[in-house]
C-alpha positions as CSV (number, residue, x, y, z in Angstrom):
1,M,-54.7,-15.3,-13.0
2,L,-55.3,-16.4,-9.6
3,H,-54.3,-20.0,-11.1
4,S,-51.2,-19.1,-13.4
5,K,-49.1,-17.0,-10.7
6,I,-50.2,-20.5,-8.3
7,S,-48.9,-22.4,-10.9
8,R,-45.5,-20.6,-11.5
9,L,-44.9,-20.3,-7.5
10,L,-45.4,-24.2,-7.3
11,L,-43.1,-24.7,-10.0
12,L,-40.7,-23.2,-7.7
13,V,-41.0,-24.9,-4.8
14,P,-38.9,-28.1,-6.1
15,F,-35.7,-25.2,-6.4
16,L,-36.0,-23.8,-3.0
17,L,-36.2,-26.7,-1.3
18,A,-32.8,-28.0,-2.8
19,S,-31.0,-24.3,-1.8
20,C,-32.4,-24.9,1.6
21,S,-31.1,-28.7,2.0
22,E,-27.6,-27.2,2.1
23,K,-26.1,-26.8,5.5
24,G,-24.6,-23.4,4.9
25,P,-21.2,-22.4,3.0
26,K,-18.7,-24.9,3.5
27,A,-15.5,-24.5,6.1
28,P,-12.5,-23.7,3.9
29,V,-10.0,-27.1,3.8
30,T,-6.7,-26.5,5.2
31,P,-3.6,-28.2,3.9
32,K,-2.7,-30.9,5.8
33,T,0.6,-30.3,7.8
34,T,3.0,-32.0,10.0
35,S,4.8,-31.5,13.1
36,V,7.9,-29.4,12.8
37,G,9.8,-28.3,16.2
38,G,13.3,-28.4,17.9
39,T,15.4,-26.6,20.4
40,V,17.8,-23.4,20.6
41,M,21.0,-23.0,22.2
42,I,21.9,-19.8,22.2
43,D,26.0,-19.8,24.0
44,G,25.7,-22.8,25.9
45,D,21.7,-22.0,27.5
46,P,18.4,-22.8,26.6
47,A,17.2,-19.6,24.2
48,P,14.9,-17.6,26.1
49,K,11.2,-17.8,25.9
50,G,9.2,-15.6,23.9
51,Q,12.2,-13.4,22.3
52,I,12.7,-15.5,19.6
53,E,10.9,-15.3,16.6
54,M,11.3,-18.6,13.9
55,K,9.5,-18.8,10.1
56,L,9.3,-21.3,7.5
57,Y,10.1,-20.0,3.8
58,V,9.9,-22.3,0.8
59,K,13.6,-23.0,0.2
60,G,14.0,-21.4,-3.5
61,A,10.3,-19.5,-3.7
62,E,9.9,-15.9,-3.8
63,V,9.0,-14.3,-0.6
64,K,6.0,-11.9,-1.3
65,P,5.4,-8.8,1.1
66,G,2.4,-10.0,4.0
67,E,2.8,-13.7,2.5
68,L,1.8,-16.1,5.8
69,V,4.5,-18.7,6.8
70,A,4.6,-21.0,9.4
71,N,5.9,-19.7,12.9
72,C,6.8,-19.5,16.2
73,L,8.0,-17.7,19.2
74,I,10.8,-20.0,21.3
75,G,9.3,-21.9,24.3
76,E,10.3,-22.9,28.0
77,G,13.6,-24.6,27.4
78,G,14.4,-23.4,23.9
79,K,11.4,-25.3,22.2
80,Y,10.1,-24.8,19.5
81,R,7.0,-25.6,17.4
82,F,6.0,-24.0,14.1
83,S,2.6,-23.3,13.5
84,S,0.5,-23.0,10.1
85,Y,-3.0,-22.9,10.3
86,R,-3.8,-24.2,13.9
87,E,-1.2,-23.4,17.1
88,G,1.5,-26.4,16.9
89,D,0.6,-28.2,13.9
90,G,3.5,-27.8,12.2
91,A,3.9,-27.1,7.8
92,V,2.7,-28.8,4.6
93,P,5.2,-31.2,3.1
94,G,8.4,-29.5,1.3
95,D,11.7,-28.0,1.7
96,Y,12.6,-25.0,4.3
97,V,14.7,-22.6,5.1
98,I,14.5,-21.2,9.0
99,S,14.9,-18.1,10.0
100,M,14.7,-16.5,13.5
101,E,15.3,-13.0,15.1
102,W,16.0,-12.2,18.6
103,L,13.9,-9.7,19.5
104,R,13.0,-7.2,22.5
105,P,9.6,-8.2,24.0
106,A,6.9,-5.5,25.2
107,P,3.7,-5.8,26.1
108,G,1.6,-7.3,23.0
109,V,4.9,-6.3,20.6
110,M,8.3,-7.0,19.4
111,Y,10.8,-4.2,19.0
112,G,14.1,-4.6,16.3
113,P,17.4,-4.8,15.8
114,D,17.9,-8.1,15.8
115,K,20.0,-9.5,18.9
116,F,21.6,-12.0,16.4
117,L,22.7,-9.2,14.2
118,N,20.8,-10.1,11.0
119,N,22.4,-13.4,10.8
120,F,19.5,-15.7,10.4
121,N,16.6,-13.1,9.3
122,S,17.1,-13.9,5.6
123,P,14.7,-16.9,3.5
124,L,17.9,-16.8,1.6
125,N,20.1,-18.6,4.3
126,T,21.8,-21.4,3.0
127,D,23.3,-22.3,6.5
128,S,22.8,-26.4,7.0
129,R,21.6,-25.9,10.3
130,F,18.8,-23.9,8.9
131,Q,17.9,-26.3,6.1
132,V,14.7,-28.6,7.0
133,T,12.8,-30.6,4.9
134,V,9.0,-31.8,5.6
135,V,7.1,-34.8,4.7
136,D,3.5,-35.8,4.6
137,G,2.9,-37.7,8.1
138,Q,6.4,-37.5,9.5
139,P,6.9,-35.5,11.8
140,V,10.3,-33.4,11.9
141,E,12.6,-32.8,15.0
142,V,15.1,-30.4,14.0
143,P,18.8,-31.5,15.4
144,T,19.6,-28.7,17.8
145,I,20.5,-25.5,16.7
146,E,23.3,-24.2,19.2
147,I,24.7,-20.1,18.4
148,D,28.0,-18.9,19.8
149,T,27.0,-14.8,20.1
150,R,30.7,-14.5,20.4
151,E,30.8,-15.8,16.4
152,L,28.2,-13.4,14.8
153,K,28.9,-10.3,13.2
154,Q,27.0,-7.2,11.9
155,K,25.1,-8.3,8.5
156,P,22.8,-5.8,6.3
157,S,18.8,-6.7,7.8
158,H,16.9,-8.4,5.4
159,P,13.4,-6.6,3.6
160,Y,11.6,-8.9,5.8
161,A,13.5,-8.2,8.8
162,T,11.9,-5.9,11.9
163,P,14.0,-3.0,11.5
164,S,15.6,-1.1,14.6
165,G,12.6,0.7,16.5
166,K,10.0,-1.1,14.6
167,Q,7.0,-3.0,16.5
168,Q,5.7,-6.4,15.2
169,K,2.4,-7.5,17.0
170,K,2.9,-10.8,19.2
171,K,1.8,-13.4,17.3
């Protein structure tokens, strides 16, 4: 009886050793991204740091609530660099629409309404200044986006825009 238990245990040893040889769970593989960035000017001056949130939406794709998209906040001198998985890594290859909102910052949050009057916060935007194609391994420097706020007229808010008074956590 003892001999048969030992025999069964010995049969399990190769399986136990094989399962222990793995080095733990594999890290998730993130898709390869390409750098995407540029500059935004408002009324002839660089856009204000930390007040304008930009997002990249896949052109022509249906946007789903809570969907993760490449995004960034405007930095010094109106410059921006999109992030998908890591800070400044860019976006996966594809055709995109850039959206942006000029929000009001507060400690840890951003508030609507959009100071651009909802002119650029839709993933359906057809303005050519907000279209970008990302090709694998070819960094993209988007031509400078120049905004003249005197030309903006109030538009209806897009469902994914930050509504008036709603808090959005800073990224």
